[in-house]
C-alpha positions, 0 to 999 in steps of 0.5 A, spaced: 401 446 684 394 447 687 391 454 689 390 461 687 397 463 688 399 457 683 395 459 677 397 462 671 392 464 666 394 464 659 393 471 655 389 471 651 384 467 654 377 464 655 374 465 648 380 468 645 384 463 647 389 459 641 387 452 639 392 447 640 392 445 633 390 437 635 383 437 635 378 436 629 381 429 628 388 433 626 391 429 631 390 423 627 390 425 620 397 423 619 400 431 617 404 431 623 409 436 621 403 441 619 400 439 626 406 441 630 407 448 626 399 450 627 401 448 634 407 453 635 402 459 637 399 455 643 406 452 645 409 459 645 403 462 649 404 456 654 411 458 654 410 465 656 406 464 662 413 460 665 408 455 668 411 448 670 404 445 667 399 446 662 392 443 664 388 440 659 381 439 658 381 433 653 385 428 650 386 431 644 389 437 647 393 433 652 396 429 647 398 435 642 400 439 648 405 434 650 408 433 643 409 440 642 412 441 649 417 435 647 418 438 640 419 445 641 424 443 647 419 447 652 419 442 658 413 444 661 408 438 663 401 437 661 396 434 666 389 432 664 384 436 669 380 429 671 387 427 673 388 433 678 381 432 681 382 424 682 389 426 685 386 431 690 380 426 692 386 420 693 383 416 687 388 416 682 390 409 681 398 407 680 397 405 672 394 412 671 400 416 673 405 413 667 405 420 663 406 424 670 412 427 671 416 425 677 413 431 682 406 428 681 408 421 680 410 421 687 404 424 691 402 419 696 395 418 696 390 412 698 387 408 693 383 402 694 386 397 689 393 398 693 389 397 700 387 390 699 
């Protein structure tokens, strides 16, 4: 999952990238169907990459993109950027793996809580 060979950038990207539709308080607004419809473009953008995972930088994006994947049946996983950093450093705790898919849940890393 890591390394330049496994990175797939979305198109368009950077400042032209599409919003997921969950930010600005919309995730908690109560307008779920409208939110999912606004996020359809982001879901299609992610699906076009063919990637197994989408890396999200914030909580709202993570929650919205995860729900988009389930709602539209795409099947890609969503992982926080900080989770990948913690996983690579060997400091991701067992309780922080709950939303990961099985291929990342089983990554065996050292964690101080389990070493005691």
